[in-house]
Residue frames relative to the residue before (quaternion, step in Angstrom):
aa qw qx qy qz dx dy dz
M 1.0000 0.0000 0.0000 0.0000 0.00 0.00 0.00
I 0.2178 -0.7338 0.6290 0.1360 3.56 -0.96 0.93
Y 0.2142 -0.8210 0.5242 0.0725 3.54 -0.50 1.23
L 0.0592 0.7966 -0.5945 0.0918 3.57 -0.54 1.23
D 0.5449 0.5818 -0.4147 0.4388 3.55 0.89 1.01
H 0.1605 0.8440 -0.4950 0.1297 3.56 1.06 0.82
N 0.5958 0.5546 -0.3878 0.4325 3.63 1.11 -0.39
A 0.6207 0.5232 -0.3442 0.4717 3.59 1.19 -0.46
T 0.7200 -0.2744 0.1919 0.6078 3.55 0.92 -0.97
T 0.3312 -0.7401 0.5532 0.1911 3.54 -1.22 0.46
P 0.5290 -0.5977 0.4714 0.3750 3.61 -1.11 0.50
P 0.4778 -0.6709 0.4692 0.3184 3.62 -0.85 0.85
A 0.4731 -0.6792 0.4833 0.2850 3.55 -0.93 0.90
P 0.5941 -0.5837 0.4092 0.3727 3.63 -1.02 0.69
A 0.6505 0.5179 -0.3246 0.4508 3.60 0.99 -0.77
V 0.6092 0.5387 -0.3474 0.4669 3.58 1.14 -0.59
I 0.6511 0.5031 -0.3090 0.4770 3.58 0.93 -0.89
A 0.6501 0.5214 -0.3124 0.4560 3.57 0.99 -0.87
A 0.6590 0.5031 -0.3125 0.4636 3.61 1.04 -0.71
M 0.6865 0.5021 -0.2829 0.4433 3.58 1.06 -0.71
L 0.6022 0.6221 -0.3635 0.3438 3.59 0.99 -0.78
P 0.6735 0.4742 -0.3306 0.4608 3.68 0.83 -0.79
V 0.6099 0.5437 -0.3577 0.4522 3.59 1.11 -0.61
L 0.6652 0.4949 -0.2980 0.4730 3.57 0.94 -0.89
S 0.7117 0.4679 -0.2563 0.4570 3.58 1.02 -0.79
N 0.8485 0.2203 -0.0462 0.4789 3.56 0.84 -1.02
L 0.7571 0.3500 -0.1977 0.5150 3.61 1.09 -0.59
W 0.2518 0.8153 -0.4852 0.1909 3.56 0.98 0.85
A 0.4831 0.6769 -0.4432 0.3347 3.62 1.21 -0.14
N 0.5696 -0.5912 0.4540 0.3464 3.56 -1.25 0.50
S 0.4143 -0.7444 0.4680 0.2348 3.58 -0.66 1.07
S 0.6121 0.5263 -0.3594 0.4681 3.60 1.26 -0.05
S 0.5435 0.6263 -0.3967 0.3937 3.60 1.26 -0.18
Q 0.4586 -0.7187 0.4660 0.2365 3.55 -1.12 0.75
H 0.5622 0.6081 -0.4048 0.3877 3.61 1.16 -0.28
G 0.7626 -0.4226 0.2559 0.4176 3.55 -1.34 0.22
P 0.6870 0.4672 -0.3095 0.4625 3.62 0.74 -0.93
G 0.6402 0.5269 -0.3290 0.4519 3.59 1.03 -0.75
Q 0.6721 0.4926 -0.2939 0.4682 3.56 0.99 -0.82
E 0.5970 0.5400 -0.3587 0.4726 3.56 1.15 -0.58
A 0.6458 0.4984 -0.3111 0.4876 3.58 1.02 -0.81
K 0.6303 0.5403 -0.3322 0.4477 3.58 1.02 -0.76
R 0.6442 0.5121 -0.3233 0.4671 3.57 1.01 -0.79
A 0.6401 0.5145 -0.3255 0.4686 3.59 1.01 -0.77
L 0.6236 0.5298 -0.3314 0.4698 3.57 1.07 -0.74
G 0.6646 0.5050 -0.3014 0.4608 3.58 0.95 -0.86
T 0.6373 0.5231 -0.3258 0.4627 3.57 1.02 -0.78
A 0.6585 0.4974 -0.3089 0.4729 3.58 0.95 -0.87
R 0.6384 0.5258 -0.3328 0.4531 3.60 0.96 -0.81
A 0.6518 0.5130 -0.3137 0.4622 3.57 0.97 -0.86
T 0.6380 0.5224 -0.3262 0.4622 3.59 1.01 -0.76
V 0.6459 0.5130 -0.3174 0.4679 3.59 0.90 -0.93
A 0.6691 0.5055 -0.3016 0.4537 3.58 0.90 -0.93
R 0.6586 0.5170 -0.3141 0.4476 3.58 0.92 -0.90
V 0.6984 0.4720 -0.2842 0.4568 3.59 0.82 -0.96
L 0.7599 0.3937 -0.2036 0.4755 3.60 0.94 -0.85
G 0.4933 -0.7098 0.4075 0.2946 3.60 1.23 0.10
C 0.5853 0.5311 -0.4078 0.4572 3.57 0.93 0.88
K 0.5773 -0.5545 0.4518 0.3940 3.57 -1.31 -0.10
P 0.6073 -0.5618 0.3985 0.3960 3.61 -1.08 0.57
V 0.6410 0.5372 -0.3313 0.4368 3.60 1.01 -0.72
E 0.6553 0.5245 -0.3040 0.4506 3.58 1.22 -0.43
V 0.6076 0.5568 -0.3429 0.4509 3.61 1.28 -0.06
I 0.0307 -0.7634 0.6451 -0.0065 3.56 -0.81 1.09
F 0.2758 -0.7746 0.5438 0.1676 3.59 -0.59 1.08
T 0.0805 -0.7960 0.5996 -0.0201 3.55 -1.01 0.97
S 0.6361 -0.5163 0.4000 0.4108 3.57 -1.32 -0.19
G 0.7744 -0.2499 0.1694 0.5561 3.62 1.21 -0.10
A 0.7604 -0.4240 0.2572 0.4193 3.53 -1.34 0.07
T 0.6166 0.5540 -0.3684 0.4210 3.60 0.97 -0.72
E 0.6695 0.4685 -0.3032 0.4903 3.58 0.88 -0.88
S 0.6358 0.5343 -0.3330 0.4465 3.59 0.93 -0.85
N 0.6507 0.5182 -0.3142 0.4574 3.57 0.93 -0.90
H 0.7076 0.4735 -0.2744 0.4469 3.55 0.77 -1.04
M 0.6925 0.4658 -0.3003 0.4619 3.59 0.86 -0.86
A 0.6000 0.5538 -0.3654 0.4470 3.60 1.09 -0.58
V 0.7062 0.4599 -0.2764 0.4619 3.57 0.75 -1.04
R 0.7067 0.4499 -0.2767 0.4708 3.58 0.81 -0.96
G 0.6847 0.5097 -0.2918 0.4315 3.57 0.93 -0.87
L 0.6810 0.4552 -0.2837 0.4985 3.58 1.04 -0.71
L 0.6354 0.5315 -0.3310 0.4518 3.59 0.99 -0.79
A 0.6395 0.5551 -0.3287 0.4181 3.59 0.98 -0.82
M 0.7367 0.3995 -0.2214 0.4986 3.60 1.13 -0.60
A 0.4413 0.7079 -0.4558 0.3104 3.60 1.24 0.07
A 0.6032 -0.5626 0.4269 0.3706 3.55 -1.21 0.53
P 0.6559 -0.5498 0.3395 0.3902 3.62 -1.09 0.64
G 0.6988 0.4728 -0.2806 0.4576 3.61 1.03 -0.66
R 0.6864 0.4173 -0.2698 0.5310 3.57 1.30 -0.06
R 0.1991 0.8035 -0.5299 0.1844 3.56 0.01 1.29
R 0.5775 0.5826 -0.3832 0.4245 3.60 1.21 0.25
V 0.1472 -0.7740 0.6122 0.0667 3.56 -1.07 0.84
V 0.1687 -0.7914 0.5845 0.0603 3.57 -0.97 0.93
F 0.0872 -0.7699 0.6319 0.0174 3.56 -0.84 1.07
S 0.4549 -0.5874 0.5461 0.3871 3.55 -1.29 0.08
S 0.5660 -0.6288 0.4242 0.3230 3.57 -1.19 0.53
V 0.7233 0.4176 -0.2385 0.4956 3.61 1.24 -0.21
E 0.2627 0.7688 -0.5373 0.2262 3.59 1.10 0.57
H 0.6757 -0.4526 0.3741 0.4458 3.56 -1.28 0.24
A 0.6227 -0.5906 0.3617 0.3642 3.57 -1.02 0.82
G 0.6448 0.5264 -0.3255 0.4485 3.59 1.02 -0.74
H 0.6541 0.5036 -0.3098 0.4717 3.56 1.07 -0.72
L 0.6356 0.5118 -0.3316 0.4734 3.58 1.06 -0.65
R 0.5801 0.5498 -0.3797 0.4659 3.60 1.15 -0.46
L 0.6149 0.5195 -0.3430 0.4841 3.58 1.07 -0.68
A 0.6315 0.5376 -0.3367 0.4459 3.59 0.95 -0.85
R 0.6699 0.4889 -0.2996 0.4717 3.57 0.95 -0.86
A 0.6329 0.5273 -0.3317 0.4598 3.58 1.03 -0.76
L 0.6350 0.5160 -0.3291 0.4714 3.58 1.01 -0.76
A 0.6524 0.5127 -0.3136 0.4617 3.57 0.94 -0.89
D 0.6496 0.5212 -0.3130 0.4565 3.58 1.00 -0.82
S 0.6936 0.4669 -0.2731 0.4758 3.58 1.14 -0.61
G 0.6677 -0.5372 0.2877 0.4275 3.58 1.29 0.11
V 0.5066 0.6279 -0.4354 0.3994 3.59 1.26 0.01
Q 0.3976 -0.6909 0.5399 0.2704 3.58 -0.99 0.78
V 0.0393 -0.8045 0.5913 -0.0389 3.56 -0.65 1.16
D 0.0538 -0.7819 0.6210 0.0136 3.56 -0.95 0.94
F 0.2776 -0.7724 0.5566 0.1283 3.53 -1.22 0.57
M 0.3448 -0.7183 0.5700 0.2006 3.55 -0.91 0.99
P 0.3514 -0.7567 0.5060 0.2190 3.64 -0.69 0.98
V 0.3240 -0.6958 0.5939 0.2413 3.51 -1.37 0.14
L 0.5198 -0.6157 0.4958 0.3239 3.53 -1.32 0.37
A 0.7194 -0.4530 0.3092 0.4262 3.56 -1.29 0.15
N 0.6879 0.4574 -0.2873 0.4849 3.62 1.17 -0.46
G 0.6247 -0.5947 0.3180 0.3937 3.59 1.26 0.26
T 0.5752 0.5888 -0.3875 0.4150 3.59 1.23 -0.16
L 0.6046 -0.5803 0.4073 0.3629 3.56 -1.20 0.56
D 0.4018 -0.6790 0.5619 0.2485 3.55 -1.09 0.80
L 0.2460 -0.8320 0.4791 0.1329 3.59 0.04 1.29
P 0.6350 0.5071 -0.3631 0.4558 3.67 0.89 -0.69
A 0.6510 0.4965 -0.3197 0.4769 3.60 1.00 -0.77
A 0.6250 0.5326 -0.3334 0.4632 3.58 1.05 -0.75
K 0.6446 0.5270 -0.3201 0.4520 3.56 0.94 -0.88
A 0.6563 0.5175 -0.3080 0.4544 3.58 0.99 -0.81
L 0.6946 0.4877 -0.2714 0.4539 3.59 1.10 -0.64
I 0.7000 0.4704 -0.2690 0.4651 3.59 1.08 -0.70
G 0.1357 0.8172 -0.5376 0.1576 3.55 -0.02 1.36
P 0.7652 -0.4126 0.2564 0.4224 3.60 -1.30 -0.07
D 0.6585 0.4910 -0.3261 0.4679 3.61 1.21 -0.20
V 0.5220 0.6412 -0.4106 0.3845 3.60 1.29 0.05
A 0.3110 -0.7407 0.5696 0.1738 3.54 -0.94 0.95
L 0.8265 -0.0079 0.1222 0.5494 3.50 0.84 -1.06
V 0.1550 -0.7249 0.6625 0.1071 3.52 -1.22 0.73
S 0.0985 -0.7909 0.6028 0.0365 3.59 -0.93 0.93
L 0.0739 0.8126 -0.5597 0.1449 3.55 -0.58 1.22
M 0.3892 -0.6952 0.5494 0.2517 3.57 -0.99 0.81
A 0.4886 -0.6612 0.4846 0.2988 3.57 -1.12 0.64
A 0.7812 -0.0049 0.0264 0.6237 3.58 1.11 -0.70
N 0.4568 -0.7042 0.4704 0.2723 3.55 -0.91 0.91
N 0.4811 -0.7069 0.4488 0.2597 3.55 -0.91 0.94
E 0.6967 0.4438 -0.2833 0.4873 3.62 1.14 -0.46
T 0.7915 0.3191 -0.1629 0.4952 3.59 0.63 -1.12
G 0.3916 -0.7140 0.4827 0.3223 3.56 1.15 -0.62
V 0.4205 0.7309 -0.4595 0.2790 3.61 1.25 -0.08
L 0.3680 -0.7214 0.5491 0.2066 3.55 -0.97 0.94
M 0.3056 -0.7642 0.5445 0.1615 3.55 -0.89 0.97
P 0.5185 -0.6707 0.4366 0.3013 3.63 -1.07 0.70
V 0.1050 -0.8518 0.5111 0.0475 3.56 0.54 1.21
N 0.6690 0.5076 -0.3219 0.4373 3.60 0.84 -0.87
E 0.6576 0.5022 -0.3145 0.4652 3.58 0.97 -0.80
V 0.6626 0.4809 -0.3070 0.4852 3.60 0.98 -0.80
A 0.5952 0.5559 -0.3612 0.4541 3.59 1.09 -0.65
A 0.6463 0.5095 -0.3216 0.4684 3.59 0.99 -0.78
L 0.6467 0.5161 -0.3186 0.4626 3.59 1.02 -0.78
T 0.6730 0.4882 -0.3069 0.4632 3.59 0.92 -0.86
Q 0.6473 0.5172 -0.3247 0.4562 3.58 0.98 -0.79
A 0.6464 0.5177 -0.3204 0.4599 3.57 1.00 -0.82
A 0.7098 0.4381 -0.2483 0.4926 3.58 1.11 -0.69
G 0.4731 -0.6841 0.4344 0.3457 3.59 1.26 -0.14
A 0.4993 0.6445 -0.4220 0.3965 3.59 1.25 0.43
L 0.4630 -0.6476 0.5261 0.2990 3.55 -1.36 0.11
L 0.2471 -0.7674 0.5772 0.1297 3.55 -1.25 0.54
H 0.1016 -0.7532 0.6484 0.0444 3.52 -0.93 1.04
V 0.1221 -0.7944 0.5939 0.0345 3.57 -0.91 0.96
D 0.2532 -0.7236 0.6252 0.1460 3.54 -0.93 1.00
A 0.0396 -0.8344 0.5487 -0.0335 3.57 -0.21 1.32
T 0.2037 0.8332 -0.4951 0.1385 3.57 1.23 0.46
Q 0.7509 0.3768 -0.2154 0.4977 3.60 0.85 -0.92
F 0.6503 0.5694 -0.3047 0.4002 3.58 1.16 -0.59
I 0.6935 0.4879 -0.2904 0.4435 3.56 0.78 -1.06
G 0.7550 0.3180 -0.2765 0.5024 3.54 -0.81 1.07
K 0.7360 0.3873 -0.2239 0.5080 3.57 1.23 -0.39
L 0.7742 0.0946 -0.0530 0.6236 3.57 1.21 -0.55
P 0.6418 -0.5337 0.3650 0.4124 3.63 -1.13 0.50
F 0.0373 -0.8034 0.5927 -0.0429 3.55 -0.97 0.96
N 0.0788 0.7698 -0.6311 0.0545 3.56 -1.08 0.81
F 0.4050 -0.7556 0.4640 0.2231 3.56 -0.46 1.23
S 0.6738 0.5361 -0.3152 0.3991 3.58 0.86 -0.92
S 0.7492 0.3744 -0.2181 0.5010 3.60 1.12 -0.56
L 0.5028 0.7016 -0.4011 0.3067 3.58 1.26 -0.06
G 0.3902 -0.7271 0.4850 0.2894 3.59 1.01 -0.71
A 0.5598 0.5841 -0.3940 0.4361 3.58 1.29 0.13
D 0.4318 -0.6897 0.5213 0.2570 3.54 -1.25 0.51
A 0.7867 0.0568 -0.0196 0.6144 3.59 1.19 -0.54
V 0.0586 -0.7931 0.6062 -0.0056 3.57 -1.05 0.83
S 0.2278 -0.7749 0.5797 0.1082 3.56 -0.96 0.95
L 0.0623 0.7832 -0.6180 0.0299 3.55 -1.19 0.65
S 0.2093 -0.7690 0.5951 0.1030 3.55 -1.30 0.44
A 0.5199 -0.6896 0.4137 0.2880 3.58 -0.87 1.00
H 0.6969 0.5217 -0.3025 0.3882 3.59 0.89 -0.86
K 0.5829 0.5523 -0.3886 0.4519 3.59 1.26 0.04
L 0.7733 0.2954 -0.1660 0.5358 3.61 1.23 -0.20
Q 0.6889 -0.5196 0.2419 0.4437 3.54 1.03 1.02
G 0.5077 0.5997 -0.4497 0.4247 3.54 1.15 0.65
P 0.6737 -0.5008 0.3484 0.4170 3.60 -1.27 -0.08
K 0.5287 -0.5827 0.5010 0.3605 3.55 -1.29 0.32
G 0.7611 0.4237 -0.2733 0.4080 3.55 -1.28 0.34
V 0.7389 0.3003 -0.2361 0.5551 3.59 1.19 0.36
G 0.1222 0.7661 -0.6225 0.1031 3.53 -1.10 0.76
A 0.3177 -0.7395 0.5537 0.2137 3.55 -1.21 -0.39
L 0.2064 -0.6944 0.6653 0.1807 3.47 -1.41 0.34
L 0.2069 -0.7480 0.6194 0.1187 3.54 -0.78 1.05
L 0.0294 -0.8152 0.5762 -0.0510 3.56 -0.59 1.18
R 0.4506 -0.7170 0.4616 0.2641 3.56 -0.56 1.18
Q 0.5305 -0.6674 0.4287 0.2989 3.54 -0.82 1.05
G 0.7844 0.3159 -0.2522 0.4704 3.55 -0.94 0.95
I 0.5398 0.6095 -0.4147 0.4064 3.60 1.23 -0.17
P 0.4366 -0.6864 0.5047 0.2891 3.65 -0.77 0.92
F 0.0398 0.8121 -0.5714 0.1109 3.53 -0.79 1.08
A 0.2343 -0.7635 0.5885 0.1260 3.57 -0.93 0.95
P 0.3780 -0.7356 0.5034 0.2503 3.65 -0.52 1.06
Q 0.3430 -0.7530 0.5312 0.1823 3.54 -1.07 0.79
T 0.7268 0.2190 -0.1756 0.6268 3.56 1.31 -0.25
L 0.2928 -0.8083 0.4882 0.1503 3.57 -0.39 1.21
G 0.3702 0.6862 -0.5611 0.2781 3.53 -1.06 0.85
S 0.5979 -0.6108 0.3968 0.3346 3.56 -1.26 0.33
Q 0.5463 0.6424 -0.4032 0.3552 3.59 1.18 -0.36
E 0.8253 0.2108 -0.1780 0.4926 3.54 -1.33 0.42
R 0.6423 -0.5556 0.2960 0.4372 3.56 0.97 1.00
G 0.6875 -0.5098 0.2676 0.4426 3.54 1.09 0.77
R 0.5747 0.6247 -0.3706 0.3769 3.59 1.24 0.07
R 0.7877 0.0504 -0.0384 0.6128 3.59 1.23 -0.32
G 0.2301 -0.8147 0.5205 0.1116 3.55 -0.19 1.28
G 0.5644 0.5810 -0.4591 0.3647 3.54 -1.25 0.51
T 0.5475 -0.6301 0.4383 0.3332 3.56 -0.96 0.87
E 0.4654 -0.7090 0.4572 0.2677 3.55 -0.78 1.04
N 0.4295 -0.6653 0.5564 0.2517 3.53 -1.18 0.75
L 0.1875 -0.8524 0.4751 0.1121 3.55 0.37 1.28
A 0.6532 0.5064 -0.3352 0.4522 3.61 0.86 -0.83
G 0.6638 0.4971 -0.3037 0.4691 3.58 0.96 -0.85
I 0.6470 0.5228 -0.3139 0.4577 3.57 1.01 -0.83
V 0.6330 0.5015 -0.3230 0.4935 3.58 1.01 -0.79
G 0.6357 0.5248 -0.3236 0.4644 3.60 1.06 -0.72
L 0.6250 0.5249 -0.3308 0.4738 3.58 1.02 -0.79
A 0.6678 0.4965 -0.3070 0.4618 3.59 0.88 -0.93
A 0.6531 0.5105 -0.3173 0.4606 3.57 0.97 -0.82
A 0.6436 0.5216 -0.3237 0.4571 3.59 0.99 -0.81
L 0.6547 0.5052 -0.3167 0.4647 3.58 0.97 -0.79
E 0.6514 0.5175 -0.3198 0.4534 3.60 1.00 -0.78
L 0.6441 0.5443 -0.3179 0.4334 3.59 1.16 -0.56
L 0.4950 0.7115 -0.4192 0.2701 3.59 1.18 -0.42
G 0.1621 -0.8367 0.5118 0.1082 3.56 1.04 -0.68
D 0.7861 -0.2414 0.2248 0.5228 3.56 -1.03 -0.88
I 0.2305 -0.8134 0.5204 0.1205 3.57 -0.01 1.31
G 0.6188 0.5629 -0.3477 0.4235 3.57 1.01 -0.73
L 0.6514 0.5120 -0.3117 0.4652 3.56 1.00 -0.81
E 0.6717 0.4832 -0.2950 0.4778 3.58 0.95 -0.87
A 0.6204 0.5408 -0.3423 0.4533 3.59 1.05 -0.74
A 0.6448 0.5128 -0.3190 0.4686 3.59 1.01 -0.78
R 0.6408 0.5210 -0.3255 0.4604 3.60 1.00 -0.80
L 0.6919 0.4686 -0.2849 0.4695 3.59 0.88 -0.91
T 0.6018 0.5448 -0.3586 0.4608 3.59 1.07 -0.64
M 0.6397 0.5173 -0.3177 0.4715 3.57 0.99 -0.83
L 0.6646 0.4955 -0.3083 0.4665 3.60 0.91 -0.88
R 0.6590 0.5116 -0.3102 0.4559 3.57 0.91 -0.90
D 0.6812 0.4881 -0.2939 0.4597 3.59 0.87 -0.93
T 0.6190 0.5287 -0.3351 0.4743 3.57 1.08 -0.72
L 0.6489 0.5164 -0.3082 0.4662 3.56 0.96 -0.88
E 0.7081 0.4729 -0.2783 0.4445 3.58 0.77 -0.99
S 0.6793 0.4779 -0.3065 0.4651 3.58 0.87 -0.87
G 0.6461 0.5235 -0.3225 0.4523 3.59 1.03 -0.73
L 0.6588 0.4928 -0.3095 0.4768 3.59 0.96 -0.81
A 0.6542 0.5212 -0.3167 0.4473 3.58 0.97 -0.84
R 0.6514 0.4977 -0.3172 0.4768 3.60 1.07 -0.69
A 0.7249 0.4511 -0.2511 0.4560 3.57 0.86 -0.95
L 0.7824 0.1627 -0.0631 0.5978 3.56 1.11 -0.75
P 0.2448 -0.8320 0.4779 0.1395 3.62 0.15 1.25
D 0.6386 0.5279 -0.3398 0.4450 3.61 1.16 -0.38
T 0.4253 0.6970 -0.4683 0.3376 3.59 1.27 0.16
H 0.0736 -0.7694 0.6333 0.0390 3.56 -0.97 0.91
I 0.1513 -0.7937 0.5872 0.0474 3.57 -0.83 1.05
W 0.3002 -0.7700 0.5376 0.1671 3.56 -0.63 1.10
C 0.8682 0.1570 -0.1138 0.4569 3.53 -1.30 0.66
Q 0.2782 0.8115 -0.4795 0.1848 3.57 1.20 0.47
N 0.7695 0.3828 -0.1877 0.4755 3.58 1.05 -0.68
V 0.6294 0.4618 -0.3689 0.5045 3.59 1.16 0.54
A 0.6463 -0.5193 0.3829 0.4074 3.56 -1.26 0.37
R 0.1217 0.7891 -0.5893 0.1231 3.56 -0.79 1.03
L 0.7047 -0.4419 0.3390 0.4395 3.53 -1.33 0.15
P 0.5873 -0.6367 0.3627 0.3437 3.60 -0.94 0.80
G 0.8068 0.3392 -0.1688 0.4533 3.61 0.91 -0.77
T 0.5847 0.6136 -0.3566 0.3931 3.59 1.26 0.14
S 0.0145 0.7733 -0.6328 0.0367 3.55 -0.90 1.02
Y 0.0759 -0.7948 0.6020 -0.0139 3.56 -0.72 1.13
L 0.1655 0.8267 -0.5024 0.1915 3.57 -0.32 1.20
R 0.1841 -0.7341 0.6322 0.1661 3.49 -1.42 0.05
F 0.3170 -0.7148 0.5908 0.1987 3.54 -1.22 0.53
G 0.7621 -0.1810 0.0608 0.6186 3.55 0.03 1.32
Q 0.6154 -0.4747 0.3778 0.5032 3.54 -0.66 -1.15
L 0.1791 0.7950 -0.5505 0.1810 3.55 1.07 0.78
S 0.5546 -0.6087 0.4558 0.3380 3.55 -0.98 0.85
V 0.5151 -0.6515 0.4588 0.3157 3.55 -0.93 0.90
D 0.6025 0.5619 -0.3649 0.4337 3.60 1.07 -0.64
V 0.6371 0.5214 -0.3242 0.4660 3.58 1.01 -0.82
V 0.6704 0.4979 -0.3021 0.4598 3.59 0.89 -0.92
L 0.6777 0.4895 -0.3024 0.4579 3.59 0.86 -0.92
Q 0.6096 0.5394 -0.3522 0.4620 3.60 1.10 -0.65
R 0.6527 0.4992 -0.3153 0.4747 3.59 0.98 -0.84
L 0.6417 0.5153 -0.3255 0.4656 3.57 0.97 -0.80
E 0.6362 0.5310 -0.3258 0.4550 3.57 0.99 -0.83
R 0.6161 0.5480 -0.3386 0.4533 3.58 1.04 -0.78
L 0.6993 0.4604 -0.2529 0.4849 3.54 1.10 -0.77
G 0.4966 -0.6588 0.4283 0.3687 3.57 1.26 -0.12
V 0.5171 0.6163 -0.4188 0.4211 3.56 1.14 0.70
A 0.2265 -0.7690 0.5865 0.1151 3.58 -0.81 1.03
A 0.1158 0.7628 -0.6246 0.1207 3.57 -0.76 1.13
S 0.3416 -0.7496 0.5271 0.2086 3.59 -1.23 -0.09
S 0.5143 -0.6409 0.4962 0.2803 3.49 -1.38 0.35
G 0.4192 -0.6790 0.5326 0.2820 3.53 -1.24 0.39
A 0.6165 0.5413 -0.3479 0.4537 3.58 1.26 0.04
A 0.2833 -0.7414 0.5829 0.1739 3.54 -1.23 0.53
C 0.4386 -0.7006 0.4982 0.2619 3.54 -0.99 0.82
S 0.0439 -0.7640 0.6429 0.0333 3.53 -1.07 0.72
S 0.7051 -0.4591 0.3150 0.4391 3.55 -1.27 0.16
G 0.7098 0.4453 -0.2628 0.4783 3.57 1.16 -0.51
G 0.7073 -0.3890 0.2651 0.5273 3.58 1.26 0.11
S 0.7348 -0.3891 0.2939 0.4715 3.57 -1.17 -0.48
E 0.1545 -0.7649 0.6203 0.0788 3.50 -1.10 0.82
P 0.5681 -0.5892 0.4317 0.3792 3.60 -1.08 0.55
S 0.6159 -0.5331 0.4337 0.3852 3.55 -1.20 0.55
H 0.4499 -0.6869 0.4965 0.2817 3.60 -0.88 0.91
V 0.5921 0.5669 -0.3665 0.4401 3.58 1.17 -0.52
L 0.6948 0.4503 -0.2746 0.4890 3.58 0.84 -0.96
T 0.6082 0.5447 -0.3522 0.4576 3.58 1.06 -0.68
A 0.6541 0.5064 -0.3079 0.4701 3.58 0.98 -0.82
M 0.6609 0.4875 -0.2946 0.4887 3.58 1.20 -0.52
G 0.5417 -0.6462 0.3863 0.3738 3.59 1.28 -0.05
V 0.3950 0.7186 -0.4832 0.3067 3.60 1.21 0.35
P 0.4908 -0.6605 0.4714 0.3172 3.65 -0.84 0.87
A 0.6369 -0.5809 0.3572 0.3597 3.53 -1.10 0.77
E 0.6693 0.5146 -0.3243 0.4266 3.60 0.88 -0.89
E 0.6573 0.4764 -0.3110 0.4943 3.59 1.13 -0.56
A 0.6428 0.5295 -0.3236 0.4492 3.57 0.98 -0.84
L 0.6614 0.5161 -0.3084 0.4484 3.59 1.06 -0.72
A 0.6456 0.4919 -0.3213 0.4878 3.58 1.29 -0.10
A 0.4426 0.7444 -0.4252 0.2631 3.60 1.28 -0.04
V 0.0701 -0.7637 0.6417 0.0055 3.53 -1.04 0.96
R 0.1766 -0.7795 0.5913 0.1080 3.57 -0.93 0.88
L 0.0819 -0.7531 0.6523 0.0270 3.54 -0.89 1.04
S 0.0369 0.8207 -0.5670 0.0601 3.59 -0.47 1.15
L 0.2466 -0.7927 0.5505 0.0878 3.52 -0.65 1.24
G 0.0936 -0.7990 0.5921 0.0466 3.55 -1.27 0.38
R 0.8083 -0.3327 0.2019 0.4418 3.53 -1.33 -0.22
T 0.6867 0.4531 -0.2970 0.4847 3.59 1.15 -0.41
S 0.5083 0.6526 -0.4213 0.3718 3.61 1.28 -0.08
T 0.1329 -0.8005 0.5829 0.0413 3.55 -1.07 0.78
L 0.6399 -0.5010 0.4135 0.4105 3.53 -1.33 0.23
E 0.5975 0.5611 -0.3557 0.4491 3.59 1.13 -0.61
D 0.6089 0.5444 -0.3436 0.4634 3.59 1.07 -0.73
V 0.6770 0.4914 -0.2853 0.4677 3.55 0.88 -1.00
S 0.6529 0.5185 -0.3171 0.4520 3.60 0.91 -0.89
Y 0.6318 0.5308 -0.3316 0.4573 3.57 0.98 -0.83
L 0.6755 0.4942 -0.3014 0.4568 3.58 0.85 -0.95
L 0.6698 0.5042 -0.3070 0.4504 3.59 0.93 -0.84
N 0.6772 0.4721 -0.2924 0.4828 3.58 1.11 -0.58
A 0.7698 0.4235 -0.1978 0.4346 3.56 0.94 -0.90
L 0.7000 0.5122 -0.2975 0.3989 3.61 0.92 -0.79
P 0.6473 0.5469 -0.3610 0.3893 3.68 0.73 -0.84
P 0.6623 0.4942 -0.3501 0.4411 3.69 0.84 -0.72
L 0.6540 0.5050 -0.3222 0.4620 3.60 1.13 -0.50
L 0.7461 0.4167 -0.2245 0.4682 3.58 1.02 -0.79
A 0.5681 0.6418 -0.3891 0.3376 3.61 1.03 -0.70
P 0.6711 0.4750 -0.3313 0.4630 3.69 0.80 -0.80
L 0.6454 0.5195 -0.3263 0.4551 3.60 1.03 -0.72
L 0.6517 0.5031 -0.3130 0.4736 3.56 1.03 -0.78
H 0.6250 0.5283 -0.3351 0.4669 3.57 1.04 -0.74
E 0.6497 0.5073 -0.3050 0.4771 3.55 0.99 -0.85
E 0.6255 0.5429 -0.3330 0.4508 3.58 1.05 -0.79
I 0.6506 0.5132 -0.3148 0.4629 3.57 1.00 -0.86
L 0.6784 0.5088 -0.2963 0.4394 3.58 0.92 -0.92
T 0.7477 0.4010 -0.2184 0.4821 3.58 1.06 -0.74
A 0.4343 0.6986 -0.4679 0.3231 3.59 1.27 -0.01
P 0.5145 -0.6539 0.4501 0.3242 3.63 -0.98 0.75
């Protein structure tokens, strides 16, 4: 199987599994317990926290371990909003946040919170003038992803941080897709809170973190004494050790980013040559090195994914299932893409296990399967 769905999840690295196994076998005691085994687990938790802080450029006290990015996102927005001044009750999201985060936005709006959305341009980048107009003195919090999970487009976090600071608001950044793929440093980012998830960077599922700038007022959403009272519940020590191990494996991120950019560009240029009806979204803006979002004419995404499956290639769709059937990607819809084109979207996302041989295989095997279908599509077009 050639795996081209790294934006969804990544295969855990062997070194990560090796780091977790001794914890599962020997450090299973509760790190809140006062006896010897508990204190040994507590020391392992502290070591992992220090590693996460060192790699991500923050202080250990600023690391809150969670079950993953979704929890981190929700607790950041709710926890920061709860402590906002009475005159600051508005929250601003981008219109292309992860679908789960937009569900939180709708839930907040349903509860009476004023929620606004920053639009994007046709190329997927944030509309900064519109964002500036929305971020005013009544805003408590702005929530923005660092990189889009579908298009891979990089968002102008530093520019939005300047806007929020000028307005006296706070900034939460969902860096789930960014961390591990491009250089990251919390202390220089300008954000007050950052979310991440281990399984996007060769770590285990079910663990992540919220980086919260020291001194920021925060209301915990799960009560308990763990994580300095900011997130109750016994810590997932094996998962946390796995997260720390995955971060330590990142090494020279710039070098890996250059390798993935080369693979992605080779893939895109090869598909465009072999299949002239290929359309690649966001190709001319800054985006994640391994993300390619494209369509082959207006071939149904189901047809394309079936052909890929036949070839032993795992990829994903840009559409989300609903009770009424398939709906266009909300990201492409926000970019003004027509529904019939958005419903043809295929995401190919490469990662650390991707090779040039994988790309060469796809370029040799996929065009002969799709070309007859595209020709038929042209002949039957109205």
